[in-house]
C-alpha positions in Angstrom: 11.0 -10.6 17.9 7.2 -10.3 17.8 4.5 -10.9 14.3 1.4 -9.5 14.4 -1.3 -9.3 10.8 -4.4 -8.4 10.2 -7.3 -7.7 7.6 -7.5 -3.4 6.9 -11.1 -2.0 5.1 -10.4 0.1 3.2 -12.6 2.7 1.4 -13.6 5.5 -0.8 -14.8 6.9 -3.9 -12.8 6.2 -7.2 -13.9 7.8 -10.3 -17.1 9.6 -8.3 -18.0 5.6 -7.9 -18.1 3.6 -4.6 -14.7 1.3 -3.9 -13.6 -0.9 -1.2 -10.7 -2.7 -0.9 -9.9 -5.0 1.8 -5.4 -5.4 2.4 -3.2 -7.8 4.2 -0.6 -6.3 6.6 1.9 -8.2 8.3 3.9 -6.4 11.0 7.5 -7.5 12.2 8.7 -6.1 15.5 11.5 -5.9 18.1 11.7 -4.9 21.8 14.1 -2.0 22.1 14.5 -0.3 25.9 12.0 2.7 24.6 8.7 -0.2 23.2 8.3 -2.2 20.6 9.4 -0.5 17.5 8.4 -1.8 14.1 11.2 -3.1 11.6 9.5 -4.5 8.6 6.3 -4.4 6.6 4.0 -5.5 4.5 0.9 -5.4 2.7 -0.7 -6.7 0.3 -3.9 -6.7 -1.4 -5.7 -10.4 -3.1 -6.3 -10.8 -6.7 -9.3 -12.5 -7.9 -8.5 -14.8 -10.6 -11.4 -14.9 -11.7 -11.6 -11.1 -13.3 -10.2 -10.2 -16.7 -7.0 -8.0 -16.7 -7.0 -4.9 -19.5 -4.7 -4.0 -20.8 
């Protein structure tokens, strides 16, 4: 069993405006006779508690 973690820097446009998101990624892997296999994946986007939520 092994675990890997990292940050993904994703960018694009929303409504014609450029946006950038940084996501956290964690993988759980197990070794099989054919090689490593991902058995768990978790991704999330950090939230700033200083930002106001509209709703």
